[in-house]
N, C-alpha and C positions, 0 to 999 in steps of 0.2 A: 735571606733571613730565616732563622729557625722558627718553626711553628710549634707552639705549645698549647695543649688543651688542659684546662684546669677543671676537673670534675669534682665539685665540692658543694654540698647543700647548705653549709653555714655561710651566710652572706658576708660576715665580717672577715672570716678566714679567706674566703674566695677573693674578696676585694684586696686584702693584703697581699696575697700571692700574685694576683694578676698585676697589681700596681708595681710590685717589686720587680717582676720579670719584664714588664714594659719599660721600666726605668733602665733595665740592663739591656735594652735594645732587642728584645724578643717579640715576635708577633704572638699575641695571646688571645685565645678564644675560651670562653667559660661555658660550663654546663651545670645546671642545678640538680641534675639527677643522672643516674647511670643510663637510663633510657635515652635521655637527651644526648649524653656523651656518645653512646653507641651510634645514634643517628648521625652525629657530626663526624665520627670516625669513618662512617660509610661514605660520607659526602666529600670529605677533605683528607688529604694526607698530612698527618702530624708526625713530628720527629720525636716528641716526648709527651706523655700524658701524666699529669699529676692527679692521682686517684684516691679519693677518700674511701677507705674500706668500710666505714661505719654508716653509710647512707641507707635509708629505709627502703622498703620494697625490694627491688633488685639491688643487692649491695655491690660494693666495689669488687669483691672477689668473684662474683658471678660474671662481671664484665671482663675481668682479667682472664678468667678461664675461657671465655668465648673468643678472646683475642688470640689464644694459642692456635686456633684452627685456621687463622689467616696466614697466607703465604708471606706477606709482608706486614709487619706490625710495628707500631712505635715502641720505644722503650717506656716502661711504666715505672714510675716512682710512686709507691704507695704512701699515703698520709695516714698516720696512726697516732695514738696517744699513749704515752708512757704510763698514765694513771689508770688505764682500763685493765680490768682483771683478766679479760680474755685476749689481751694483745698478743701473747705468745702463740696461742693457737691460730689466730688470724694471720699473724706474720709468717708462720710456718706454711700455712696454706698458700700465701703469696709467693713464698720461695718455691714451692712445688709448681706453681703456675708460672714460674719464670719471671717474676717481678725483677726489675733491674736493681732497684735500691729502695730504701725507705727513708722517710723523714717524719719526725714526731712534732706534735703541737705542744706548747707554743713554738711556732716556727721563727727562727732567727734569719733575718734577711740575707746576710752574707753566706750562711750555710745553704740556704735555698738556691741562691745563684751559683754557688760552687758545685752543688750536686747536679744541677741541670747542665752546667758546662761540662762536667765530667762525663755525663751520659752522652752528650752530643759529640764529645771527642772520640768515643769508641765507635768503630765502624759497624759493629754488629750488636745484637741485643745481648750478647754475652753467652758463654757456655752454660748449659743447665747445671744447677746444683741439685744433687739428688738427696731427698729427705728419707732417711732410713727409719728414724724414730721421731715422732712429733709430740711426745709427752712434754709438758712444761718442765717436769723434773728430770727428764732424760731425752735429750736432743742428740740425734746422730745424723751426720751429713757426709756425703762424698763430694769432694770439691776438686775440680780440674786444676792442674798445676800451672796456673798462669798468675801473674801479678795483678791483672785486672780482676780476676775472680777473688783473689785474696782481699783486695780493697772492698769488693762487694760484700763478702762474707763478714768482714770486720764490721761493716756498717750494720748489717742485720744483727750480729751478736751483741753489739752495744745496746740495741733496743730490747733484745731478749733478756738482758741483765738488768732491766729497768728497776726491779725491786731491791737492788743492792744499793748501799751507800755510795756517795760519790768517790770516797777514798778507796773503797774496795773495787768499784768499777774501774777506776783509774789504774790500780795496781794489776788487776786481772787483765784489763785490756792491753796494757803494755807488754806483759808476759806473753799473752796470746799472740800479739803482733810479731814479736821477735821469734817465737818458736814456730809459728805458722810460716813465716817467710823462710826460715831455715828448712822446713820440711818441703816447701814448694820449690825453692831455689836449688837446694843441695840434694835433697832426697828425690824430688820429682824432676830435677834438671829442666824446669820450666817447659816440660812437655805436656801439652794440653790433653793428650791421650792417657796420661797417667793421673791417678787420683790420690788425694790425701783424705784419710778418714778422720773426722773430728767428732768426738763425743763430749757432751756437756752435761754434767750431773749436778743437780741442785738439791742439797739436803738441808735440814734445819740449821745445822751448825757448820756447813762447809759448802764450797763450790769446787768442783773437780773437773778438769779438762784432760782429755787424752787425745793426743795427736799422733797418728800412725802414717808414716810416709812410705812410698813404694821403693825406696832405695835400699842398698845393702847395709846401711848403717855406717858408723865411724868409730874411731878410737880417740879418746881425749888427748892422748900423747901425740897424736898426729895433727892436732889443731894448733900449730905454731902461729897461725894467722889470726887466732882469736885471743881476746884479752883475758888475763887472769888476775885474781884479786891481789896477788903478791906484787906484781909489777904491771899495772893496767896499760901502760903505753909501750911495753917491750915488743909487742907484736906489730907496731905501726910500720917500721921499716921493712918488715917481712911482707906485709900487704903491698907496699910500694914496689918491692922487687918482683912480686908475683903478678903485678898489674891488676890487683883487686881494688874495688872501690873503698873509700875510707869507711871505717866501721870496725866490726869484729867484737862489739861489746854486747851482742845480743844475749848470749848465754849467761854472762855475768849479771846483766841487768835483770833478766828473767828470774834468776835465782834470788836476787835481792828483793824482788817484789812479791814473792809468794812464800808460803810456809813450808811446802814440801815440793821437791822437784826430783822425779825418779825416772830413770831410763831403763829400758829392758836390756838384755845382754848384748844384743846387736847394736843398740843405740839408734834404731830406726823407729822407735816408739817412745813417747815421753808422756808422763802424767804430772800435772802440777795441781796443788791443792791450796786453797785460801780458806782459812778458818774464819768463821763469823762470830760476832759477839753473841753470847747466849741470851 
């Protein structure tokens, strides 16, 4: 049975998390402070730690940083709040210190169980995501080309976009998902030694993403396996003949969800922009 440590000083939140995970058949231990959590980690091996980063005295990030020094360490899912003004800075610190994933309050039970199961299914703590720029209005990351890392970074970016409306978050998130997977799968060839560079810029009236992959690029005329607006299903039989998974709608969907979609000449870098209401 997987062992989970919940480090949370808010009694109601701690009770909800622990009861939800016990109902899902996990062995759960709780700690009301980071000092208590660190003591329990030294005494017992845990598979996953759910860690509130806003605890007083020694905060959650101090504990996360100390865990990096251990040869074997549990996967850490940080608990944060979308409403906190300094969430972006704290979350970027958590990424630097190799947090596995994050979840925000108020926590939804099914999302909590899903993210814990996902963490347990991964054999390692995940490849490190390098933070190049940690300004809330200019975030820049280097991400290894694996699907697992793509899922992790999408989870983090959803929380970093907390100040946006649900409509904008949905549109930006879908475009980012499609273009990131293209960069990792086609540009990076799913090679964990290769990196995709992601930039996120937040201005008063727009959100801008830039994704640069390590591949040689492509030509649109060679993408006969991708959907086009004139005949969205024409590519389907081509994908079947090439043995490709169903899909091919990524570029068309991304273009429909954002206001500007611009490629460089080689087509191994893409910028997309979503304008905000003034």
